[in-house]
N, C-alpha and C positions, 0 to 999 in steps of 0.2 A: 812776406812769408814768415810765419811765426817761428821762433827759435825752437830747436828740438827740446824735449822735456829735460834731458840730462843737462844740456847747456844752460837752460833756465834755472835749474836747481843749483848749478855751480855759481851762476851769477848772484843768486840770492845769498849763498853762503859767503861769497867774497864781500858782498855789501854788508852783511851782518858782522863780518870780522872787522871791516873798516869802520863800522859805526855800531858798536855793540849796544844791545838792548839792556834792559834792567834785569840782572840776574838775582837781584834782591827784591825789595818791596818798593812800591811807589807810595808817596804820601797822598793825602786826600786830594791835593791839587793835580795829581797825576805825574808829579816829578819823581824821578828815580832817586832813591835814598841810598846811593852807593857810598859806603864809608870811604873817607879819604885814603889815598895810597900811603904807603909807609915812607914816602920821601920826606926829606928834611922840611920841617915847618918852623914857623916863628912862634915862640911861646910868649904869651901876654899875661898880665896879672888877671886873676879871676875876680870879677867885679859884680857878680850876681848876688843880691842880698839873700835870696832863698837858698843859695848854695854856699853861704859864707862859712859854714862849719864843715865843708868837705875836707877830705883827708889830704888835699893838695892845694897849691896856691896859684898854679899857672894853667892856662888853657890855650886854645888856638882857634883861628878861623881859617876856612869855614869849619863849622862843627860837624858832627856825624849826621846831623839833619840838614846840612848845607846852609845853615844860617851864617850870614857873613858879617854881622855886627851885633853889639849889645842891644841896640834898639830893636833889631829884628827878633832877637831871642826874647826880650821882655814883652814884646807885643804878640808873641805866638801863643796859640791855644795850649801848646804843650807846657810852656812855662807857667801860664795861668793855672793849669791843672795842678802842677807841683806846688804852687803857692797855697792852694786851698784843700789839698788832699787831707791835711790835718783835720779840718772841720768836716769834710765830706764823709770820711771814714770814722769819725768820732774818736780820733786818737789811735785807732788800730793801725798797726804796721808803720807807725811813725817813730823816728824819722827815717826808717830803713828805706821805704819806697821813695821818699824825697831825695835821699842821697843817691839812690840807684838811678833816678831820673836825671840828677845833676851830672852823673858820669856820662850821660849821653848828650844832654843839652850843652854842657861845658866840659868836653873831654879833657882828661888829664894830659898835660904836656910836660915832658922831661927831656932835657938835652936835645931839643929839636925834633923829638919823636912823640907821636900820640900813643898813649897807652890805653888799652881797652880794659873795661871791667870784666871780671870773671863770670863765665856762663853759669857755673854751678851756684854762685850766689844768687843770680837772677832766678834760676829754676827753683831754688829753695824758697825764695820770697814769693814767687808766683803760686806755689803750692799752698803756702801758709796764708796768703792774702787774697786769693781768688774769691773765697766766700764773702769777704768784706765788700768786694765790688759787686758780687751777685746780689748782696743784700740791698744795694741802692740801684740795682738794675743798670749797671754801667759795664761796658765792655772793657776788657783788659787793654790798656793803652798800647797802640801799635809801636811806639818808640821804646817800649820795654820788652820787645820781642827778643827772647833770650838767644836765638840763633842768629839774628841779624846784626845786632850791635854789640854783642858780647863775644868773648873768645875763651879758649881753654887755658889751663895752667901751663900746658906744654908750650903755648905760644906767648908766655910771659904776661899773663893777665895780672891785675891787682884787685884787691878786695876793697870796694868802695865803702864798706862799713867798718874798716879797720879801726877808726877812731872810737867806735862804740864798744870795741872789745878790750877788756882789761888785759894788761900785761905787766909783769914785774919790772919796774924801772929800777935803775941803779940806786937812786936815793931811797927806794923802798926796801932794799935788802936789809936783813937784820945786821946789827953791828957785829963786827968780827969777835969771835970768842963766846958769843951767846949760843946756847943750845937751841935746836929747832923747836923745842917745847916752850920757848920763851913767848909770853903773851905781853904785847905792848898795851898797857891800859891807858888809851888815849881815845879821843874822838876820831872817827874815820870819815873822810869825805866819801862820796859815792865811788870814785875810782879806787880809793884805798880799800873800801869794803869789798869791792869786786875782786881785787887782787888777793886780799887775805883769804876770802872764801875759796877762790880757785887754787891758791897755793895750798890751803889746808886739804882740799879734796885731792890734790896731787900727792901730798904726803901720805894720805891714807886711802889710796886709790882702790884698795881691795874692799874697803867698807864705806866709801864715801864718793859722792859725785855732786856736781852742781848742775842745775838746769833752770831754765827760765819759764815762768808761767804766763808771761806776757810783758807788756811795756806800760809805763806810766804815760800820762797825757803828753808829757814833753819828751817821751821816747826813751826813758831809762828802763833798762831791764829790771823786772821784778825777779831777782835772783834768789833761788832756794839752794841750800846745801842739804843733802840727804845722807843719813847714816843708816846702814843696814848690812846684814851679812851678804846680801845680794843686791847691791845698789841698782836701782832702775826696775826692780821686779817686785810685784806683790807676792809674798809667799803665803801658802795656805795656813790660816789661823795665826799669822803674825800680825798683831794689831798695828795700826797706823796712827801716829801722833803728829800734830803740827803746832808750832809755836810761831806767833806773828808779832813783830814789833813795829813801832813807828807808823801806826795807822794815822795818827796825827803827827804831822811833820815836825812840830816843835816839841814833841814828847820823845826825847832821844835816848833815855836810859835803856829802854827795852831793846832798841837797835844795837847798842853797845853790848848789852848782856848776851844777846844771841851770837854776836860776833865772837865774844870771849868763849861762850859755851861751845861753839863749833871747834875752836882751837883746843879747848880743854878735852872734849870727847875724843878727838883725834890723838892727842898726846897721851892721854891716860890709857887709851886702847893699846897704843904701841908699847907703852911701858908695862902692860900686863895687869893693870888694875882690874881685879876680878869683878867688881861691881859694874864698871863701865863695859867690860867685855860681855858680861851677861846681858846688860841692857841693850847693847847694839846687836847682839846675836839673837835676841828674842823680840825685838821691836824695830819697826821702821819709823825713823824720826825725820821730820822735815822742818827746817828752820828757815823762815823768811824774815831776815832782820829788818828790812824796810819795805813796808807796803806803800809808803808815800815818799819816795825819794825826791820828788819835785818840791814838796812842802819842806822837806829837810833842808834843801839848799837855801830857801828863803830864811829859815830860822838860823842856819849856820852863818849866814851873812851878817846877822846881828851879833852872833857869838854867844858863848856860854854865860850863864848867870844874868842874862838880860831880864827885864821886868815884864816885857810884853807877854800876855797869856794867849794871844791869838795869832801873832805873826808866824806864818808857816803851818798853821794848824790844818788848813784845807789843802786840797790838791791844786794843780795848776788851773783847773776850771773853777776854782773857788767853791768846791764842794767838800762838805764834811763827810769823809768816807764812812764814818761810823753812824751816819744818818742816811746813807745812800742805798742800803740794802732794802729789798722788798719788805713791806710791813705785813708779815704773816701772823703777827700776834693778835691783831684785831680780828682777823678771820678765825683764829684759833678760839678766841673767846665766844664767838658765835657758834662754832661747831661744837664746842664743849657743852653747850646747853642742850644739845640734841642727843638723845640716847641712841646707841648703836651706830653712830656715825664716826668714822675715823677722823682723828684730829692730829695726825702725824703725817710727815712727808707731804705737807701742803704744797701744791705747785705754785709757781710764780704767777701772779695774776696778770692778765693781758694788759691792763692799763699801766702797769709798772713800766713797760718798755716805751711808753709814749712820753715819759719824763726824761730828764737828763741822767743818764747812767754813766758813771766814770769808767774808763777802761780798766782802772785798778780794781773796781768792784766786779766788773765782768770777769776779770782774770781770776779773782778769788772764787767766784761762783762756779766757773768752769773747772777750776782745780778741784773743788769739792765734789763735782759730778764725776770726775775722772778717778779719784782715789777714795776708797771706803774708810774715811777717817773715823776714828772712834773717840778721840780726845783732843782737845785744843785749848790753848790759852792765848789771849791777846794782851800784850804788855803795854801799859799806858803810864802816864805820869801826871802829877798834880795833887796826889794824896797818897796815903799809905793804907791800903785796904784791898781785900779780894771781894769782888762782887760776882753774882751769878744770876742767871735768868729766873724770871722774866725781867727785862729792863723796861717794858712798857706796862703801865698800870692797867688792870682789868676794868677800871673806871677811868676813862680818858681825862676827865676833868680833875682827877686827883693827881697832884704833882708828886706826892709821896704816899705810896700805898703798898703794903706787902702783897706781892703777886707771885705766888709760887708756881712752879711747874709740877706735873705729876711725879717728877723725879727729885723732889725737894730734898729728901734724905741723902741721895747720892750726890747732889750738887753741894750740899753742906760738907760731906766727906772730902770731896775734891778740893773745895776751898780751904778746908782746914789742913789738908795735906800740904798746902803751900804756906799758909799763915803760921801753923804751929811750930815750924822749924825756922821761921824767919826771926832773927833776934830782935829787930826793931818792932815788928808787929806784936811781939810778945812782951815788949818793954812795958812795965806797969805804970809809967808816967803818963798822966792825962794831958800834960803840957807839950808832949812831943808831937811831931807830925803824925796825923792819924789818931791822936789820942782820943778823939770823940768816938772812935769805933772800938775802944778798948773793952767796954762792957759786953760787946757783941762778939768778942774773940777775934776782932779785926776782919770779920767777914760780914757781908750784908747782901740781902736780896736787892737786885739792881733797882727795881721800881720803888722799893722802900727807901732807897737813898734819893734818887730823883728819876722821874719817868721820861722816857723819850722813845721815839719810833725809829725804825730803819736801822737798828743796831745789828752788828754782825753776830753776836752771841745768840740772840733770839732766832735769827735766820738759820744758824747751824742746827739748832735743836729742832726746829719745826719743818725744815726742808730735807734734812739728812739724818743719819744715825749719830751724828757727832755731838758730843757734850762740850761746850766751851765756857770757860770762865774768863773774867777780866781782872787783871792784876794791876793795881796802881802802885808804882814802885817808889814813889816819894813825892814830897811837896814841891821840889824844884824840877821844873819840866826839862830844863837844859842845864844839868849840873856842871860845875867847873871840872876840869880834867883831873884835878887832884882828888876829887871825890869818887872817881870811877872805880878805883881798886876796892874801896870800902863797900861800895854798892855791890860789886861782884861777890865779895865775901859774904855779904848779907843774903844774896839771892841764889848762890850756887847750889846749896843743899836743897833749897825750896824747889828749884827747877828740876833737879834730879828726882826728888821725892814725888813731885807732881807727875812727871813722866812715868814713873814706876806704877802709878795708880791705874794706868791703862790695863794692868793685869789683874784688876779686881773684878769680881762678878763671875760670869760664865762665858765660855766660848765653845764652838763646836762646828760641825758640818751638818747640813740637811741634804739628804740624798733620797732618791727613789729606791724601789726594791732591787734595781739592777746596779745600784751604786753610782748612778748618774747624778751630778749636782743639781739641786733645785734652786735656780736663781730667783731672787725677789720673793722667797718664802717669808712669811711673817712670823716673828718671834714675839709672843704676847706674854706678859707677866700679870697674873691676876692681882687686881688691886692697884695697878699702875697703868693708867690709860695713855700709854705711849708705846707703840710698837716699833721694833727695828726690823730691817729687812736683810736678807742674805746677799752676799756679794756674788759676782758671776761664777765663782768657783764653789758656791754653796756654803762658804764659811761665814760665820757671824761672831760678833762680840757683843755681850750685853752687860754693861756696867750695872752692878747691883750692890746694895749695902748688905752687911751680914744679916742672916736670918733665914727663915724658911719661905721659899717661894714656889708657887705653882706656875710652871712654864709650859706654854703651848706653842707648837709649831704647826702651821697650816699654809696651804697654797691651793690655788684653783685646780680642781681636778683630782685632789688627793684628800684622803681622810686626815683629820687633825690628830696629833699625838700630844698627850699630856704627861708631864713628868713633875715629880716633886723633888725640889732641890734644897739642900741645907748648906748654907755658907757659914762656917765658923768665924767668929770675930777676929781671930788671929790669922786667918787665911790670907796669904799675900800673893797667891798665884791663882789665876782664873780656873775654875772648875770646868772639866771637859764634859759637855752634855751634847751628845749627837742625837739626831733624829732620822729615822727611816720612815718615809711617808709611803703609804699604800695607795694605789689608784682607786678612785671611786668606781663602783660597779655601775651597771646600767640603771638608769632611774634618776630621780631628782637629786641634785647636788646640794649638800647641806653646808657648803663652805660659807662662812660669814664674810660677806663681801665688804661690809662697811660702806663707805662712800666711794664710789668710783669717780675719780676726777681726771679730767684731762686739762692740760694747760698749754699755753703757747710755748713753743720750744724753739727756740733758738733766738737770739743771737749767740747763745752759748755753744750750740752745735753738738750737744750730747743727747743722751736719752733722758726721758723723764725719770723722776725719782721713783716712780711706781712701775716703771717699765711698760707703761701703757701707750697706746697711740696718742699722738699729740696734735694739736692744731698748728697751723702755720704761724710763723713769726709775724706778729701784727705789723711790725715795721716794714717787713718785706711786702706784706699785703698792701700796705698803704702806698708803697713806692712802685708797685708794678704798673705798667702802662694801662691806661683805661681802655675800655672796650671800643671807644671811638678812635683809637690809634694815636692819641695825644702823646707828646713827648714826656719823658720822666721829669720829676719835679725840679731837678737841678739844671735842666737844659736852658731855661731862660737866663740863668746867671751867666753862662758862657757866651750866649749870643748877644748879651747886652754889653759885654766887655771887649769883644773882639769881632772884627769883620769876617774872620775866618770861622766858619761854623764847624766845630769838631764832630762831624758825623761819625768819625771813627770811634767815638765813645758810645754810640748807640748800638744796642744789641739786636734791634729789630729793623 
């Protein structure tokens, strides 16, 4: 006789209570991955090479994944994945994801207790790094499930990335008796640089903040300090300036100048310096002291004053970052020969993404797409001169050939703004460092000096609205510490004078008849074949030399508006020139389209510079599963190294 239904149900419940199922998730083999209970455990030394830089030294067995020995952990697909994530994601999210995974594969053990990593850290990384996994057609790893293996701050979690975050250590505190405005003119390690920038932003929190634009190949944050009356916000008609140092790791003077500049701007603002207060209240300034922190570490290991000219120049992938940007200059020369075709805001060519692109380069390009920069300078070392685009000769076979942009006059003004107030650049001795540029006023067209492709300055000009110059700060690439104060004195006024140049020319807003901003409207200047475009709020900035200019604003679906503008030679503030565009009536549209271009868009993840529809990322297209259902390109690697096939990495 079968048992009554109620009795059968009670029997099932009692059995389930006596032998609980898996309330969490099962691994690919079907085993339940219930995290260990909070009972006392035995802590052992952490011996995993991939996790050697974790923020702790002890772990325990079994792990959160029920691995019971080092041998089992090292043979697991999970550990193999952590070991190669660096290469798979091309440096993105490294070492953050690796350290996050280590917190699960080798959990932190303290005082006989297992400590869980924080759930909010995991969730933040998943949001930031999911696109990198999508780009290689890989599923998010099951062992990085933020709800299963991580816990809340209320439950006593820890931050597995704490070693990556700078903090003011006791030995970094300023000597007693020194004012907070004190600047230590010394070389700064990566950790010291991070601490100084964050301390400076904290002192001037109402006008400054720090933020990261990404990480280097070895996982160091590319940390920016921003100064503005409203940090973190683009304000209408407030121009954006960026200064970048240390693109070559062994050229360190620029790195230190920007660290000093950050402290100087903060201190002088607090002291009520009217010039600095005016600059920060009318300009949004972004300082990136080190674009190549990995290369700097190589150079710093040899020390100041060493004779090597190449050690540490490249990034950790052995890439020269100032040769790693898309070559748009070659395409510009072809477009410039065709009348009526646009030769500005050139999209990144599809084939570029098939080469090796450094994460540092990607970070800069994405940064440039995010913020409407107007003016920029890249600080180098090895000579004493200011150079300006183009850096690539219009005849590729010519190693030295004057190759001006359509904005040659403006670039000369920008370069002179730096050189003319630099005491050493104006020194009349031809025997000094940079003396061979004396007759040129210590400025030179880049290609007329020496020609190269893939430079950052050419890319700024041809892909965005931004004008960038290159400043060579001196003949010694890694100067001794005692020379740093003098270098600062030589460059302080030049840096300030250059940043103030962002207020030359004209600025304004472009709106429709209802006052609605017109995004991506074109601002043309007759006689200068280089247009700039409006920002999302409809505001624009057009750097122009003194003189009379005919300025045109136009956008698809609107009639164009023409205005005559006169800029006096002594004018030091941008003239306000607004445009109200009227919609076109019914009938043919007379808008000058120029060349409509689309380009691959992403790995950067933003909109195209022209705001047009874009093609899929070629890397992603290459990595999608084929029509016959074959596995992604990385699958064979894992199956060749482990008997356990990580099907949890497959999305399909």
